[in-house]
KOLKEBA-444154 format. One record per residue (C-alpha): residue number from 1; x, y, z. Coordinates in nm, 2 decimals. Each point is the difference from the previous one (the first is absolute). Layout:
! KOLKEBA-444154
{r NUM, {X, Y, Z}}
...
END
This chain:
! KOLKEBA-444154
{r 1, {-2.40, -1.00, 1.00}}
{r 2, {0.15, 0.32, -0.11}}
{r 3, {-0.03, 0.20, 0.34}}
{r 4, {0.18, -0.34, 0.15}}
{r 5, {0.33, 0.02, -0.25}}
{r 6, {0.01, 0.38, 0.09}}
{r 7, {0.01, -0.08, 0.35}}
{r 8, {0.25, -0.28, -0.01}}
{r 9, {0.14, 0.33, -0.22}}
{r 10, {0.04, 0.16, 0.32}}
{r 11, {0.11, -0.23, 0.22}}
{r 12, {0.29, -0.10, -0.22}}
{r 13, {0.09, 0.38, -0.05}}
{r 14, {0.02, 0.05, 0.34}}
{r 15, {0.25, -0.26, 0.09}}
{r 16, {0.21, 0.05, -0.28}}
{r 17, {0.02, 0.38, 0.05}}
{r 18, {0.01, -0.07, 0.39}}
{r 19, {0.34, -0.18, -0.03}}
{r 20, {0.23, 0.31, -0.07}}
{r 21, {0.15, 0.14, 0.23}}
{r 22, {0.20, 0.35, 0.03}}
{r 23, {0.38, -0.12, -0.14}}
{r 24, {-0.14, -0.12, -0.32}}
{r 25, {-0.19, 0.30, -0.08}}
{r 26, {0.22, 0.12, -0.21}}
{r 27, {0.12, -0.27, -0.16}}
{r 28, {-0.41, -0.03, -0.14}}
{r 29, {-0.01, 0.37, -0.07}}
{r 30, {0.26, -0.04, -0.21}}
{r 31, {-0.10, -0.35, -0.16}}
{r 32, {-0.33, 0.11, -0.07}}
{r 33, {0.09, 0.41, -0.19}}
{r 34, {-0.06, 0.02, -0.34}}
{r 35, {0.35, 0.10, -0.03}}
{r 36, {0.16, -0.25, 0.11}}
{r 37, {-0.19, -0.32, -0.09}}
{r 38, {0.01, 0.16, -0.39}}
{r 39, {0.32, 0.08, -0.10}}
{r 40, {0.11, -0.35, 0.21}}
{r 41, {-0.22, -0.21, -0.29}}
{r 42, {0.09, 0.18, -0.23}}
{r 43, {0.35, 0.01, 0.05}}
{r 44, {0.04, -0.36, -0.01}}
{r 45, {-0.20, -0.06, -0.31}}
{r 46, {0.14, 0.26, -0.22}}
{r 47, {0.33, -0.15, 0.11}}
{r 48, {-0.05, -0.38, -0.09}}
{r 49, {-0.25, 0.10, -0.29}}
{r 50, {0.34, 0.19, -0.17}}
{r 51, {0.20, -0.21, 0.06}}
{r 52, {-0.19, -0.27, -0.19}}
{r 53, {-0.23, 0.22, -0.23}}
{r 54, {0.25, 0.29, -0.07}}
{r 55, {-0.11, 0.34, -0.01}}
{r 56, {-0.22, 0.06, -0.28}}
{r 57, {-0.24, -0.27, 0.15}}
{r 58, {0.04, 0.12, 0.34}}
{r 59, {-0.11, 0.36, -0.12}}
{r 60, {-0.29, -0.17, -0.13}}
{r 61, {-0.07, -0.24, 0.31}}
{r 62, {0.03, 0.34, 0.21}}
{r 63, {-0.38, 0.14, -0.18}}
{r 64, {-0.18, -0.30, 0.03}}
{r 65, {0.10, -0.01, 0.33}}
{r 66, {-0.07, 0.32, 0.08}}
{r 67, {-0.37, -0.05, -0.20}}
{r 68, {-0.06, -0.29, 0.21}}
{r 69, {0.10, 0.19, 0.27}}
{r 70, {-0.29, 0.25, -0.10}}
{r 71, {-0.22, -0.28, -0.02}}
{r 72, {0.02, -0.14, 0.30}}
{r 73, {0.03, 0.29, 0.23}}
{r 74, {-0.33, 0.21, -0.21}}
{r 75, {-0.19, -0.37, 0.06}}
{r 76, {0.08, 0.02, 0.38}}
{r 77, {-0.15, 0.40, -0.03}}
{r 78, {-0.29, -0.16, -0.14}}
{r 79, {-0.08, -0.29, 0.23}}
{r 80, {0.07, 0.28, 0.33}}
{r 81, {-0.27, 0.17, -0.19}}
{r 82, {-0.24, -0.21, -0.05}}
{r 83, {-0.06, -0.26, 0.27}}
{r 84, {0.15, 0.30, 0.31}}
{r 85, {0.19, -0.22, 0.25}}
{r 86, {0.09, 0.27, 0.31}}
{r 87, {0.35, -0.10, 0.03}}
{r 88, {0.09, -0.14, 0.34}}
{r 89, {0.15, 0.30, 0.15}}
{r 90, {-0.38, 0.20, -0.08}}
{r 91, {-0.20, -0.30, 0.16}}
{r 92, {-0.14, 0.02, 0.29}}
{r 93, {0.00, -0.28, 0.24}}
{r 94, {0.33, -0.11, -0.18}}
{r 95, {0.16, 0.34, -0.03}}
{r 96, {0.01, -0.02, 0.41}}
{r 97, {0.18, -0.27, 0.07}}
{r 98, {0.25, -0.01, -0.30}}
{r 99, {0.36, 0.10, -0.01}}
{r 100, {-0.01, 0.35, -0.27}}
{r 101, {0.36, 0.09, -0.13}}
{r 102, {-0.06, 0.08, -0.31}}
{r 103, {0.07, 0.37, -0.17}}
{r 104, {-0.36, -0.02, -0.09}}
{r 105, {-0.36, -0.13, -0.01}}
{r 106, {-0.13, 0.05, -0.32}}
{r 107, {-0.40, -0.09, 0.01}}
{r 108, {-0.05, -0.34, -0.20}}
{r 109, {0.23, -0.29, 0.01}}
{r 110, {-0.15, -0.32, -0.27}}
{r 111, {0.21, -0.06, -0.12}}
{r 112, {0.36, 0.08, 0.07}}
{r 113, {0.18, 0.19, -0.27}}
{r 114, {0.37, -0.08, 0.13}}
{r 115, {-0.10, -0.39, 0.02}}
{r 116, {-0.18, 0.01, -0.35}}
{r 117, {0.32, 0.18, -0.14}}
{r 118, {0.29, -0.12, 0.12}}
{r 119, {-0.16, -0.35, -0.04}}
{r 120, {-0.09, 0.09, -0.36}}
{r 121, {0.42, 0.12, -0.06}}
{r 122, {0.07, -0.31, 0.16}}
{r 123, {-0.17, -0.23, -0.26}}
{r 124, {0.04, 0.18, -0.31}}
{r 125, {0.45, -0.01, 0.08}}
{r 126, {-0.02, -0.34, 0.18}}
{r 127, {-0.15, -0.13, -0.29}}
{r 128, {0.19, 0.20, -0.28}}
{r 129, {0.33, -0.14, 0.19}}
{r 130, {-0.13, -0.38, 0.09}}
{r 131, {0.23, -0.13, -0.34}}
{r 132, {0.29, 0.11, 0.17}}
{r 133, {-0.06, 0.04, 0.36}}
{r 134, {-0.24, -0.28, 0.13}}
{r 135, {0.05, 0.14, 0.34}}
{r 136, {-0.06, 0.39, -0.04}}
{r 137, {-0.38, -0.01, 0.03}}
{r 138, {-0.01, -0.16, 0.30}}
{r 139, {0.24, 0.32, 0.10}}
{r 140, {-0.24, 0.23, -0.13}}
{r 141, {-0.30, -0.16, 0.11}}
{r 142, {0.17, 0.02, 0.36}}
{r 143, {0.06, 0.33, -0.01}}
{r 144, {-0.32, 0.09, -0.12}}
{r 145, {-0.20, -0.16, 0.27}}
{r 146, {0.24, 0.17, 0.31}}
{r 147, {-0.11, 0.32, -0.19}}
{r 148, {-0.40, -0.12, 0.01}}
{r 149, {0.10, -0.09, 0.40}}
{r 150, {0.10, 0.36, 0.06}}
{r 151, {-0.36, 0.08, -0.04}}
{r 152, {-0.13, -0.17, 0.26}}
{r 153, {0.30, 0.08, 0.20}}
{r 154, {-0.05, 0.37, 0.01}}
{r 155, {-0.39, -0.03, 0.01}}
{r 156, {-0.14, 0.11, -0.31}}
{r 157, {-0.12, -0.32, -0.19}}
{r 158, {-0.17, -0.30, 0.10}}
{r 159, {0.10, -0.36, -0.08}}
{r 160, {-0.27, -0.03, -0.29}}
{r 161, {0.09, 0.30, -0.18}}
{r 162, {0.35, -0.11, -0.01}}
{r 163, {-0.08, -0.35, -0.11}}
{r 164, {-0.26, 0.17, -0.24}}
{r 165, {0.32, 0.22, -0.11}}
{r 166, {0.24, -0.29, -0.08}}
{r 167, {-0.23, -0.22, -0.19}}
{r 168, {-0.14, 0.28, -0.22}}
{r 169, {0.41, 0.12, -0.08}}
{r 170, {0.13, -0.34, -0.06}}
{r 171, {-0.32, 0.02, -0.24}}
{r 172, {0.14, 0.28, -0.16}}
{r 173, {0.39, -0.06, 0.02}}
{r 174, {-0.12, -0.32, -0.19}}
{r 175, {-0.22, 0.14, -0.27}}
{r 176, {0.25, 0.27, -0.06}}
{r 177, {0.30, -0.21, 0.02}}
{r 178, {-0.19, -0.18, -0.28}}
{r 179, {-0.07, 0.32, -0.21}}
{r 180, {0.39, 0.07, 0.07}}
{r 181, {0.08, -0.30, -0.16}}
{r 182, {-0.21, 0.00, -0.29}}
{r 183, {0.08, 0.39, -0.08}}
{r 184, {0.40, -0.12, 0.03}}
{r 185, {-0.08, -0.26, -0.24}}
{r 186, {-0.18, 0.19, -0.20}}
{r 187, {0.25, 0.31, -0.06}}
{r 188, {0.24, -0.27, -0.01}}
{r 189, {0.22, 0.22, 0.23}}
{r 190, {0.11, -0.30, 0.20}}
{r 191, {0.00, -0.38, 0.00}}
{r 192, {0.18, -0.14, 0.40}}
{r 193, {0.17, -0.33, -0.03}}
{r 194, {0.03, -0.14, 0.29}}
{r 195, {0.36, -0.07, 0.14}}
END
């Protein structure tokens, strides 16, 4: 059963990865770069959180956010070491047929840190801001999906790596959102009222 799932995963990866074309490569390399998507998500969140929660609360929320990213990042590394699933760009029978445009190819890829981190931030921020901006969670989750897909496009993750990363990130974002709300209330930093 597992072999069949992994075979479908390989086939879906090759299909999605080979849809790419050279004129689009620079765009997807930019999207997949942590120095691009991290600041984009961060600035969007910081602006809207500051606007509704104020400076004191935002400093606190940034601390919780940093804790969450550390958690998702280290959990991702742990999963990679436990499962030791090689990335497509290192897998014989796959790497010969794919497009590889990433800057480098790490060893293990299950599951995607880009997917888990970006989804955790999207869910965390989206849920905090939902009482004020119902649409923002969809924008943030949409950005996360685009970042996640970029990992397939550049050739470093299978679809299953992405899906599991997105699920783990969503769960992490939800739990850290609950923690942040509890701590904000506990320390009476801010009690937001929807506009």
